[in-house]
TORTORDO-903171 format. One record per residue (C-alpha): residue number from 1; residue in one letter; x, y, z. Coordinates in nm, 4 decimals. Example, Ala and Ser with C-alpha at 12.3 -4.5 7.8 and 13.67 -1.06 7.14 Angstrom:
% TORTORDO-903171
1:A:1.2300:-0.4500:0.7800
2:S:1.3670:-0.1060:0.7140
***
This chain:
% TORTORDO-903171
1:M:-0.2819:1.4813:-2.8938
2:Y:-0.2928:1.4875:-2.4805
3:D:-0.0104:1.5911:-2.2841
4:V:-0.0612:1.2842:-2.0830
5:V:-0.2311:0.9522:-2.0788
6:V:-0.2897:0.8491:-1.6998
7:V:-0.3798:0.4673:-1.7218
8:G:-0.5915:0.3842:-1.3860
9:G:-0.7912:0.5607:-1.1827
10:G:-0.6901:0.4338:-0.8621
11:P:-0.4822:0.6504:-0.6171
12:A:-0.1736:0.6707:-0.8113
13:G:-0.3177:0.7745:-1.1296
14:T:-0.5905:1.0140:-0.9901
15:I:-0.3292:1.1923:-0.7640
16:A:-0.1232:1.2264:-1.0938
17:A:-0.4181:1.3699:-1.2942
18:M:-0.4968:1.6152:-1.0160
19:Y:-0.1630:1.7637:-1.0092
20:L:-0.0953:1.7564:-1.3963
21:A:-0.4608:1.9444:-1.4060
22:K:-0.2979:2.1729:-1.1372
23:A:-0.0273:2.2827:-1.3451
24:G:-0.3103:2.3535:-1.6625
25:K:-0.1676:2.0300:-1.8541
26:K:-0.4240:1.8551:-2.1157
27:A:-0.4388:1.4839:-1.9792
28:V:-0.6935:1.2219:-1.9920
29:L:-0.7193:0.9891:-1.6816
30:L:-0.8307:0.5875:-1.8103
31:D:-0.9730:0.3520:-1.6524
32:K:-1.1716:0.0308:-1.7404
33:A:-1.4028:0.0581:-1.4448
34:V:-1.7113:0.2865:-1.3485
35:F:-1.6935:0.4307:-1.0152
36:P:-1.7525:0.3375:-0.7056
37:R:-1.6042:0.0035:-0.7566
38:D:-1.4644:-0.2283:-0.4767
39:K:-1.1035:-0.2825:-0.4305
40:T:-0.9814:-0.5846:-0.2420
41:C:-0.7675:-0.3794:0.0387
42:G:-0.7078:-0.3599:0.3709
43:D:-0.8769:-0.0375:0.3587
44:A:-0.6209:0.1696:0.6011
45:Q:-0.4408:0.4934:0.4785
46:G:-0.2368:0.6969:0.6975
47:R:-0.0592:1.0282:0.7100
48:K:0.1544:1.0008:0.3603
49:A:-0.2315:1.0177:0.2123
50:A:-0.3578:1.3429:0.4034
51:A:-0.0052:1.5269:0.3653
52:I:-0.1023:1.4784:-0.0361
53:L:-0.4821:1.5390:-0.0145
54:R:-0.3995:1.8667:0.1752
55:E:-0.1537:1.9517:-0.1148
56:L:-0.3895:1.9169:-0.3493
57:G:-0.6696:2.0884:-0.1598
58:V:-0.9260:1.8046:-0.1158
59:Y:-0.8227:1.7146:0.2443
60:E:-1.1650:1.8138:0.4219
61:G:-1.3691:1.5894:0.1874
62:Y:-1.1682:1.2800:0.2617
63:T:-1.2198:1.3520:0.6032
64:K:-1.5927:1.3242:0.5840
65:L:-1.5918:1.0085:0.4243
66:P:-1.7552:0.6964:0.6268
67:G:-1.5087:0.5480:0.7721
68:Q:-1.2746:0.5379:1.1273
69:Q:-1.0392:0.7724:1.2335
70:I:-0.6962:0.5896:1.3577
71:Y:-0.4900:0.7200:1.6261
72:G:-0.2628:0.4124:1.7086
73:I:-0.2053:0.0264:1.6643
74:T:-0.2888:-0.2681:1.8597
75:L:-0.0159:-0.5693:1.8278
76:S:0.0481:-0.9029:1.9197
77:S:0.3287:-1.1080:1.8963
78:P:0.3652:-1.4721:1.8303
79:N:0.3470:-1.6057:2.1758
80:G:0.0040:-1.3826:2.2211
81:T:0.1203:-1.1078:2.4249
82:Q:-0.0994:-0.7923:2.2959
83:V:0.0116:-0.3930:2.3422
84:D:-0.1884:-0.0573:2.2371
85:V:0.0816:0.2440:2.0919
86:D:-0.0511:0.5664:2.0410
87:V:0.0874:0.7538:1.7222
88:E:-0.0944:1.0908:1.7870
89:Q:-0.3036:1.2263:2.0884
90:R:-0.6796:1.2302:2.0528
91:D:-0.7152:1.5942:2.0655
92:K:-0.5179:1.6225:1.7254
93:P:-0.6306:1.5337:1.3891
94:A:-0.6151:1.1829:1.3275
95:P:-0.2849:1.0492:1.1878
96:G:-0.4699:0.7592:0.9813
97:Y:-0.8266:0.6675:0.8559
98:V:-0.9635:0.3060:0.7613
99:H:-1.1962:0.3965:0.4473
100:K:-1.3441:0.1738:0.2382
101:R:-1.1744:0.1780:-0.1071
102:M:-1.5116:0.1854:-0.2661
103:D:-1.5472:0.5044:-0.1192
104:F:-1.2196:0.6225:-0.1004
105:D:-1.1237:0.5437:-0.4545
106:N:-1.4425:0.6882:-0.5730
107:Y:-1.3881:1.0004:-0.3901
108:L:-1.0410:1.0670:-0.5491
109:F:-1.1792:0.9798:-0.8935
110:Q:-1.4706:1.2155:-0.8553
111:C:-1.2292:1.4919:-0.7864
112:A:-1.0170:1.4140:-1.0519
113:K:-1.2528:1.4375:-1.3065
114:E:-1.3856:1.7820:-1.1820
115:R:-1.0480:1.8932:-1.2785
116:T:-0.9509:1.6937:-1.5907
117:E:-1.0906:1.4792:-1.8715
118:T:-1.1823:1.1031:-1.7698
119:R:-1.2883:0.7751:-1.9772
120:I:-1.4252:0.4419:-1.9542
121:F:-1.1223:0.2746:-2.1581
122:T:-0.9787:-0.0856:-2.1541
123:V:-0.6194:-0.0458:-2.2447
124:T:-0.4874:-0.3474:-2.4365
125:E:-0.1146:-0.2283:-2.5406
126:P:0.0839:0.1208:-2.5653
127:I:0.1616:0.2470:-2.9044
128:L:0.5077:0.2024:-3.0125
129:E:0.6942:0.4434:-3.2211
130:D:1.0587:0.4622:-3.2875
131:D:1.1209:0.2837:-2.9393
132:Y:0.8827:0.5551:-2.7633
133:V:0.5517:0.4996:-2.6119
134:K:0.3417:0.7612:-2.7703
135:G:-0.0086:0.6376:-2.6186
136:V:-0.2238:0.3568:-2.5702
137:K:-0.4283:0.1006:-2.7642
138:G:-0.7468:-0.0414:-2.6596
139:I:-1.1440:-0.0607:-2.6393
140:N:-1.3523:0.2111:-2.5507
141:E:-1.6839:0.2732:-2.3472
142:H:-1.8749:0.1938:-2.6838
143:G:-1.6786:-0.1619:-2.7303
144:K:-1.4647:0.0293:-3.0390
145:Q:-1.1063:-0.0166:-3.1094
146:E:-0.9260:0.3130:-3.0311
147:E:-0.5831:0.4447:-3.0091
148:I:-0.5369:0.7412:-2.7689
149:R:-0.2203:0.9338:-2.8307
150:A:-0.0228:1.1719:-2.5997
151:K:0.3733:1.2945:-2.5174
152:V:0.3952:1.0712:-2.2234
153:V:0.2069:0.7887:-2.0143
154:L:0.1785:0.7432:-1.6762
155:A:0.0646:0.3538:-1.6052
156:A:-0.1087:0.3408:-1.2985
157:D:-0.3188:0.0082:-1.3721
158:G:-0.2384:-0.2022:-1.0727
159:A:-0.0374:-0.5308:-1.0303
160:T:-0.1268:-0.7302:-1.3041
161:S:-0.0226:-0.4260:-1.5284
162:V:-0.0862:-0.4459:-1.9239
163:L:0.1476:-0.2115:-1.9909
164:A:0.4403:-0.2956:-1.7543
165:S:0.4342:-0.6689:-1.8940
166:R:0.4677:-0.5463:-2.2452
167:F:0.8143:-0.4125:-2.1503
168:G:0.8814:-0.7594:-1.8889
169:L:0.8502:-0.5315:-1.5959
170:N:0.5766:-0.7333:-1.4220
171:T:0.7727:-1.0059:-1.2218
172:N:0.8613:-1.0591:-0.9012
173:P:1.0358:-1.3535:-0.7588
174:H:0.7981:-1.5090:-0.4806
175:E:1.0036:-1.4114:-0.1559
176:H:0.8993:-1.0263:-0.3076
177:F:0.5371:-1.1050:-0.3542
178:I:0.2498:-1.1195:-0.1033
179:V:-0.0604:-1.3171:-0.1230
180:A:-0.3574:-1.1445:0.0716
181:I:-0.6792:-1.2179:0.1633
182:R:-0.9831:-0.9560:0.3146
183:A:-1.3585:-0.9923:0.4041
184:Y:-1.5649:-0.7774:0.6062
185:Y:-1.7392:-0.9093:0.9514
186:K:-2.0082:-0.7389:1.0889
187:N:-2.0839:-0.7087:1.5139
188:V:-1.7343:-0.7198:1.5799
189:K:-1.6615:-0.6856:1.9205
190:E:-1.4110:-0.4354:2.1353
191:L:-1.3085:-0.2171:1.7984
192:T:-1.1381:0.0808:1.9070
193:D:-0.9519:0.3668:1.6927
194:R:-0.6441:0.1433:1.6445
195:I:-0.5975:-0.0457:1.3510
196:E:-0.5037:-0.4301:1.4952
197:I:-0.1694:-0.6140:1.3824
198:H:-0.1546:-0.9624:1.4963
199:L:0.1526:-1.1713:1.4129
200:I:0.0534:-1.5630:1.4245
201:K:0.3507:-1.7422:1.4948
202:S:0.2646:-2.0306:1.2421
203:L:0.2355:-1.7639:0.9598
204:L:0.5417:-1.5124:1.0067
205:P:0.6353:-1.3382:0.8415
206:G:0.2823:-1.2701:0.7565
207:Y:0.0296:-1.1169:0.9823
208:F:-0.3581:-1.0867:1.0392
209:W:-0.5251:-0.7793:1.0353
210:I:-0.8464:-0.6267:1.2115
211:F:-0.8866:-0.2729:1.0601
212:P:-1.2419:-0.0898:1.2199
213:L:-1.4602:0.0625:1.0853
214:P:-1.8133:0.2311:1.1926
215:D:-2.0860:0.0593:1.4112
216:G:-1.8941:-0.2475:1.4566
217:E:-1.7582:-0.3750:1.1007
218:A:-1.4519:-0.4503:1.0414
219:N:-1.2164:-0.5021:0.7445
220:V:-1.0402:-0.8334:0.8397
221:G:-0.7656:-1.0220:0.6538
222:L:-0.4907:-1.2712:0.6173
223:G:-0.1427:-1.1714:0.4390
224:M:0.1787:-1.4171:0.3585
225:I:0.5027:-1.3895:0.1464
226:T:0.3980:-1.6370:-0.1557
227:K:0.7198:-1.8381:-0.1258
228:D:0.6381:-1.9158:0.2665
229:M:0.2520:-1.9935:0.1883
230:Q:0.3952:-2.2211:-0.0640
231:N:0.6593:-2.3810:0.1269
232:K:0.4325:-2.4117:0.4791
233:K:0.1574:-2.5102:0.2530
234:V:-0.0630:-2.2807:0.4246
235:N:-0.4736:-2.2179:0.2797
236:L:-0.5167:-1.8354:0.3720
237:K:-0.9012:-1.8752:0.4115
238:Q:-0.8328:-2.1612:0.5801
239:A:-0.5933:-1.9845:0.8021
240:M:-0.8081:-1.6730:0.8753
241:L:-1.1258:-1.8964:0.9598
242:K:-0.9289:-2.1036:1.2334
243:E:-0.7345:-1.8078:1.4214
244:I:-1.0986:-1.6532:1.4230
245:E:-1.2772:-1.9470:1.5640
246:E:-0.9574:-2.0637:1.7833
247:N:-0.6877:-1.8141:1.9060
248:P:-0.7612:-1.6673:2.2471
249:L:-0.7354:-1.3070:2.0941
250:F:-1.0171:-1.3587:1.8868
251:K:-1.2603:-1.6076:1.9539
252:E:-1.4674:-1.4283:2.2048
253:R:-1.4586:-1.1063:2.0016
254:F:-1.5955:-1.2784:1.6703
255:S:-1.8903:-1.5004:1.8723
256:E:-2.1434:-1.2941:1.7174
257:A:-1.9660:-1.1695:1.4242
258:K:-2.1334:-1.2404:1.0715
259:L:-1.9261:-1.2226:0.7301
260:D:-2.0820:-1.0059:0.5466
261:G:-1.9623:-1.0440:0.1280
262:D:-1.7338:-1.2999:0.0175
263:I:-1.4129:-1.3483:0.1050
264:K:-1.1535:-1.1906:-0.1607
265:G:-0.7801:-1.2558:-0.2422
266:W:-0.5170:-1.1091:-0.4281
267:N:-0.1675:-1.0334:-0.4895
268:L:0.1114:-0.7729:-0.3657
269:P:0.4152:-0.6972:-0.5611
270:I:0.6185:-0.5640:-0.2818
271:A:0.8902:-0.2998:-0.2883
272:S:1.1755:-0.4910:-0.1675
273:H:1.1956:-0.5929:-0.4979
274:H:1.3180:-0.2854:-0.6608
275:R:1.2274:-0.3212:-0.9916
276:K:1.2669:-0.0607:-1.3135
277:C:0.9763:0.1648:-1.3207
278:F:1.0098:0.3807:-1.6500
279:A:1.1065:0.3515:-2.0345
280:N:1.1220:0.5842:-2.3160
281:G:0.7548:0.7816:-2.2946
282:I:0.6385:0.5818:-1.9989
283:I:0.6063:0.6033:-1.6060
284:F:0.4530:0.3405:-1.4037
285:L:0.3048:0.4221:-1.0708
286:G:0.1850:0.2028:-0.7628
287:D:0.1195:-0.1405:-0.7778
288:A:0.2579:-0.1137:-1.1710
289:A:0.5794:-0.0251:-0.9826
290:S:0.5946:-0.2848:-0.7418
291:L:0.5416:-0.0080:-0.4334
292:I:0.3862:-0.2139:-0.1732
293:D:0.5323:-0.1751:0.1774
294:P:0.6726:-0.5284:0.2397
295:L:0.6134:-0.5598:0.6413
296:S:0.2343:-0.4356:0.6134
297:G:0.1462:-0.4949:0.2519
298:E:-0.0382:-0.1204:0.2316
299:G:0.0050:0.0248:-0.0854
300:V:-0.2029:0.3314:-0.0925
301:G:0.0422:0.5914:0.0565
302:N:0.3537:0.4633:-0.1971
303:A:0.1241:0.4993:-0.4384
304:M:0.0039:0.8440:-0.4164
305:I:0.3939:0.9423:-0.3617
306:S:0.4511:0.8015:-0.7015
307:G:0.1495:0.9937:-0.8852
308:R:0.2923:1.3132:-0.6891
309:V:0.6588:1.2373:-0.8245
310:G:0.5670:1.0848:-1.1773
311:A:0.3459:1.3929:-1.2047
312:H:0.6032:1.6251:-1.1398
313:I:0.8614:1.4608:-1.3625
314:V:0.6446:1.4453:-1.6692
315:L:0.5877:1.8250:-1.5836
316:D:0.9589:1.8594:-1.6428
317:A:1.0026:1.6471:-1.9391
318:L:0.7329:1.8257:-2.1251
319:H:0.8697:2.1693:-2.0429
320:R:1.2134:2.0281:-2.1504
321:N:1.0731:1.7916:-2.4339
322:D:1.2287:1.5179:-2.3567
323:F:1.0694:1.1781:-2.2746
324:S:1.3824:0.9776:-2.3105
325:E:1.3848:0.6690:-2.0164
326:Q:1.7611:0.8660:-1.9610
327:F:1.5957:1.1463:-1.8189
328:L:1.2612:0.9940:-1.6563
329:E:1.4922:0.7946:-1.4501
330:K:1.4718:1.0849:-1.2526
331:Y:1.1464:0.9683:-1.1350
332:D:1.2722:0.6461:-1.0082
333:T:1.5664:0.8354:-0.8218
334:L:1.3288:1.0768:-0.6421
335:L:1.0769:0.8338:-0.5869
336:W:1.3243:0.5958:-0.4102
337:E:1.4649:0.9078:-0.1875
338:A:1.0757:0.9361:-0.0879
339:I:0.9988:0.5675:0.0001
340:G:1.3691:0.3942:0.0127
341:P:1.4442:0.4228:0.3873
342:E:1.1027:0.2821:0.5089
343:V:1.1129:0.0164:0.2387
344:E:1.4691:-0.0955:0.3235
345:A:1.3742:-0.0872:0.7301
346:N:1.0527:-0.2634:0.7062
347:Y:1.2006:-0.5129:0.4748
348:R:1.4872:-0.5517:0.7576
349:L:1.2106:-0.6200:0.9893
350:Q:0.9988:-0.8509:0.8028
351:R:1.3079:-1.0973:0.7972
352:L:1.4201:-1.0165:1.1797
353:G:1.0289:-1.1521:1.2472
354:K:1.0576:-1.4444:1.0162
355:K:1.4381:-1.5763:1.1357
356:F:1.3989:-1.4488:1.5285
357:P:1.0594:-1.4398:1.6315
358:F:1.1289:-1.4582:2.0081
359:L:1.2627:-1.0945:1.9411
360:I:0.9238:-0.9455:1.8878
361:D:0.7877:-1.1251:2.1972
362:R:1.0457:-0.9747:2.3636
363:L:0.9601:-0.6435:2.1933
364:M:0.5749:-0.6591:2.3183
365:M:0.6421:-0.7917:2.6452
366:K:0.8912:-0.5019:2.7083
367:A:0.6590:-0.2203:2.5909
368:K:0.3418:-0.4094:2.7588
369:K:0.5755:-0.3910:3.1526
370:D:0.7614:-0.0690:3.0676
371:E:0.5991:0.2350:2.9994
372:S:0.9281:0.4576:2.8903
373:F:0.9840:0.1799:2.6680
374:R:0.6778:0.1763:2.4894
375:R:0.6942:0.5534:2.4470
376:K:1.0344:0.4936:2.2689
377:F:0.8782:0.2403:2.0555
378:E:0.5846:0.4472:1.9856
379:D:0.8496:0.7233:1.8186
380:L:0.9598:0.4318:1.5883
381:L:0.5771:0.3520:1.4728
382:P:0.4350:0.4351:1.1040
383:Y:0.3524:0.7773:1.0793
384:T:0.6204:0.8694:1.2974
385:G:0.9344:0.8806:1.0569
386:G:1.1648:0.7109:1.2968
387:R:1.0580:0.3825:1.1629
388:K:1.3940:0.3484:0.9550
389:K:1.5594:0.3069:1.3327
390:I:1.4214:-0.0414:1.3771
391:G:1.6448:-0.3022:1.3573
392:Q:1.9522:-0.1384:1.3664
393:E:2.2245:-0.2161:1.6212
394:S:2.0835:0.0762:1.8439
395:F:1.7510:0.0039:1.8292
396:L:1.8243:-0.4155:1.8544
397:Q:2.0913:-0.3810:2.1798
398:Y:1.7119:-0.3202:2.3726
399:L:1.6056:-0.6582:2.3508
400:V:1.9283:-0.8865:2.2659
401:E:2.0291:-1.0840:2.5623
402:P:2.4203:-1.1160:2.6680
403:G:2.6198:-1.2979:2.4583
404:E:2.3423:-1.3479:2.1702
405:K:2.4126:-1.2805:1.8283
406:I:2.1728:-1.1246:1.6084
407:E:2.2897:-1.1309:1.2495
408:L:2.1005:-1.0576:0.8841
409:A:2.2628:-1.1083:0.5895
410:P:2.1848:-0.8303:0.3485
411:E:2.0340:-1.0450:0.0650
412:E:1.9085:-1.3046:0.2999
413:D:1.5329:-1.4303:0.2523
***
């Protein structure tokens, strides 16, 4: 009997497992894959990841992984206005990195493996007794059916979570789901130490990204809200290739670039749909809890936060011997205190961009022409903690012309 079973060896699960190990608890970390393994993603990690890795004492090794330090963002608006903004000076530690998930996830998994038991195990269903989760059932590394029992389960088994589906907690409306594709290109020109986010007019509120890796390689992708993609009848692969070949911002930069491997797609349940993430004896982490940022599509930072919060709540539950959903609801409360303000701000931005794309054009043009405004804008970007101010009346006053009325209903799609 374990204290805790952690299902899923991605960022959420490994972070939770490391916190549990640090507290001396008997836990086991399960994953059906053998690491290193690829994970379709944009590959960017920001300051949220750094803070948690420092707390666990594994930050130094993280900085030595093959990848690119990130100090800023290049943004472009629907009319093609492009502006470079910084979030940290180059003489300070990088606020973010682009590491391939093959490397990043393997590093976290190996760090967890040094601290706690890990097993190759495909979970098929929870063990339910007296309406409480008491562990998991599945197929072990020898292809045999097995039960693994624990006092409580942390489920970090991804967007297609088997465990979340068992409780009916794995569905989002189409307006709260992103479909994205990702490709690796080599020999991309003019890459810098900034990630690039390009807001293409025909794809709003989705965006096209270029995230730099060493030696002219880049993670290139495109994401859209599922509902908008269906309404506009967009084929993401065709749309991305068209932008690369025809868009003046990218055409020359990709003139000698070569696709390395396949273009892969995946689904991202986004946090603008706040769904229940706990039940008797179980807590859901990361993508299994629909924690992906509704504006950027980035999920690693929130997943890691959920791993930390989830582990601390479980430690308290073990101390009190209370694994009821009434007690585990504290996880949801503390998690949303941590991520909620930014999720709400980014969802507001997503909807503003969709309804009023001309505001994005004005924002970029003003930031490009007015250095003082650009610096004010930099303070509201990711990693700075001020993004919750974007979209509020105090910020919109810089963009709205006299007599214009900009309103966004709270629940408007």
